[in-house]
N, C-alpha and C positions, 0 to 999 in steps of 0.2 A: 504494500500500500504506500509506504514512504517513497519508494522508488518511482511509483506512478505519479504521485503528487509532485515530486521534485522535477521529473521530466515534463509533466504538463505545465507546471509552474514556469519552467524555462521557456516553453513555447509562448505562454502568456506574456512573459517578460520581453521576449523578442518582438511580439506584436506591439507591446506598449512602447518599446524603444522606437519602432518605426512610426508610431502615431505621434510621439512626443517630438521626434526629429522633424516631422512634417509641420507640427504646430510651431516649432521654433524657426521654420523657414529654411532649414538645411535641405530638406526634401520638399518637393512640390507634389500636388495631386497628379500632375502630368507624369511624374516619375513612376506612377503605378503601372502604366502601360509598358515602360521600359523593363521594370522588374518582372512583370507578368510574362513578357516575351522571352526574357532570359530563362525563367523557370520552365515555361511551356515548350520552348523551342531548343533549349540547350540542356539544362540540368535534369529536368524530369525525363526526357528521352534517354539520357545517359543512365539514369537510375533504372529505367525499364530494361535496358540492355544488360546492365549488371545483374539485376535480380532474376531475369529470365534465362540468361545464358547458362548452358550446362544443366538446366533443370529438365526433368521429364514429367509430363502431365498426361493424365488419362484424357483422351478425346472427349469423354463424357462431360468433362469440366466446362466445355464450351457452352453447356446449358446455362452457365452463369451469365453469359452475355445476353442470352434470351431472357433470363430472369430480370436482369437490369432493365431491359427494354419493356418488359411486362409491368414492372414496378412504375416506370415512367408513365405508361398508359393508365395505370391505376390512379395516379395523381390527376392526370388530365380528365379522366372520367369523373373523379370526385369534384373537380372544379366545375365541370359541366352540370352535374346533378344539383349542386348547391346554388347554382345560378340559373335555374330553369325560369325563374320569374324576373331575372335581372336583364338589363339591356345588353346589347352585343358588346359594348366596350368593356363592361364589368366582367362579363363572361370570358372574353378573350384575355383580359388582364390576368385573371386567376388561372386560366389554362396555361399561360406562359410562366407565371411566377410561382406556381406550386410544384411542378415537376423538376427533375434534374438534380444531380448531386455534384458538389464541388469536390472532386476526388483528387485531381492532380495537384492543386494548390493547398489542399487542406488535409484530406483523409490519408493520402499516401504517406506523408511525413509521420503521422501517428502510427500507421501500420508498420512502416520501416523501423520505428523506434521500439514498438511494443510487441509485435507479432512476428512469427517466424517466416521462413521462405514460402510456406504454403499460404500464409496470410497475404503475402505480397503478390503472389501469383493469382490468388483468388481476386484480390483487388484489381489487378491489371485486366483480367478477363472480364470481370464485372463492368469495368470502365468502358470496354468496347461497346457494349449495349447501351450504357449510359450516354456515351458520346453521341449516339444516333438521336437521342432525345434532346440533349443539351445544345448540340451544334446545328440545329435546324428543324428537327422533328416537331418539337413543341411550338416553335415559332410558325412553322407551316400550318399546323392545325389551328393555332390561335388566329392567324391571318384569315384562314378560310371562314372561321366563325364570325370574325368581325365584319368582313366585307364581301365574303363569298368568292374571294380570289386570293392568290398568293401562294397556295400550296403547290409545291413542285418537287417531285422525287429527284429530278435532275439537279435542282438547287441544293437539296440536302446532300446528295452524293458529291457534288462539287465542294461543298463546305467540309465534308469529311476528308476528301482527298487533300485538302490544304492543312488539315490538322496533323502536325508532326507527331504528337503522342499517339494518335489513332493509327497512323501509318506505321509507326515504330512497333506498336503492339502487333499489328498484322505480320510485319516482317519477322519479328521475334517468334511468333507462333509457328511460322513456316520453318524457321531455323530449328526450333525445338522439335517439331514433328519429323524433320529431316535428320535430326541428330547431328547437326553440323557444329563443330567445335570452333569457336572464335579464337583468333590468335591472342596470346598472353598480353601483348602490348596494347591491344584494343581494350581488353578487360581492365588492365591497369588504368588506362586513361579514363574510361567511363566510370570506373569506381571513384576516382578522384573528383571528377566533375559531378557525378550524381550525388556524392555525399554532401554537396552544398545545397541540395534541394530543401531539406527541412528548415534550415536557417532562412534562405531566401524566400521561401513560400510564406513563412510566418511574418517575416519582415515586410513583405509585399502587402499582406493583409493589413498590417498596422498602418502603412502609408496610405492604403486605399480606404481605410475605415471612415465612414461618414454616416451621420444620421441627420437628414435634413428634409424629412417629410413636411408637408404643409401643416399649419396649425389645425388642430382638431382631428388629426388622422390617427390618433392613438387607437381608437376602436378598430379601424381598418387594419392596422398593423397587428393588433392582437388577434383579430379574426383570421388573418392569413397564417399567423404562426401556430394558432391552435389547430387549424385544418392541416397544416403541414406536419406538425409533430404528432398530432392524433393519428394520422395515417402511418407515420413512421413507427409508432408504437404497435399498431396492428401488424405491420409488415415484420417487425422484429419478433413478435410472438409467433407469427407464421414460420419464420426462419428457424427459430430456436426449438419450437415444440413440434412442428409438423414436417418440415422438409427433411429428406433422408440424407443429409450431408454429414461428414464426420465433424468432430468437435472443432478442429482448427479452421475449417471452412465456415462453420456456423459462427464462430467468434468473429471472423472478419466480416461476415455479412451483417451481423448485428451492428457493428461499428459503422458499416457503410450506409445502412438505411437511416442513420442519424446524422449523415453528412449535411452540411449547410447547403443552401441553394447555390447553383452554379454561377460563376462570376460573369458568364456571358448573358445572363438574364436582363440586367439593367440596360445594356446596349440594345438588346433585342426589343425591350420595352420602348426605348426611344424610337427605334425604327417603326414600331407599331403605333407610334404617336400616343403612347400611354403615359401614366404618371411615373416619371423616372425617379422623382424624389421619394415616392412611396416604395417603389421597387428597391432603391438603394438602401433605404432605411431597414426594410425587412431583411435584405441580404446581409447587412452588417450585424443586426441583432441576432440573426440565425447563427452567425459564426460564434458569438459568445455563448449562446445556448448549447451549441454542439460541443464546444470545449467542455462545458460543465457536464454534459451528458456522457462524453467520452471518459472523463475521469471516473465517474460513477460506474460506468459499464466495465471499464478495464479493471477496476477494483473487484468487481463481482465475478467476471467470467474468466479471469486469469488465475 
């Protein structure tokens, strides 16, 4: 328990440093995109290579990607059902802001620090299905609901093809199934680069942290968070007590379903001409909630 609190406290400390340095003017809000690109296009792909290389997985584990996609659809369906009497704008906003998990920038550092290789591989495969929802799927569906247009499979595939982590996952799956051994110098390089992911990801969250919803939106924020984490609780119970995975996989999945909302959601909300301030506020508060939940979960399941 003490080790978990110390490590989680370190993550919170790094987030706080990033936030305070932004407030002090040393870092700017615009620097968030630089840090995000560094994590998502450099250190996180390197961590994927390091954690996947030399591992062997049962092809049946690919069901985890389908599971992540199904979970994303469950959030979208929830958003649709609770907004049957709402206008199109509200319905589309919820369908975009409820689904999707921030795995690369948030959950993977936790998994790397607390769970073993099986946990990391589980997280990686799960994130493949999650990426389909986060990088275009939920936006396409929300666009269709709002104005009857905008959904395009081609657009989603194009977005996925530009996602370096997603492409890295696919390449490493091929390498693993083909049992190809990567050269030592590559593994050494990716190990050094990938080890920077936990620090940079948490620091990036601190620099990007902001709560600036319009006055009087507290009720809307609470409503979205209750829906989001209420569904997460249901999925966690399903994972832990019903699904036939071994303990290590279930441990990772329980952590995954309590991941905060994906970082791409506020930009997609802006593109949809939705309330970006509300989306950003929910996104930032969800990070704090997920940190607290992770500490409790890790103390219980490990």
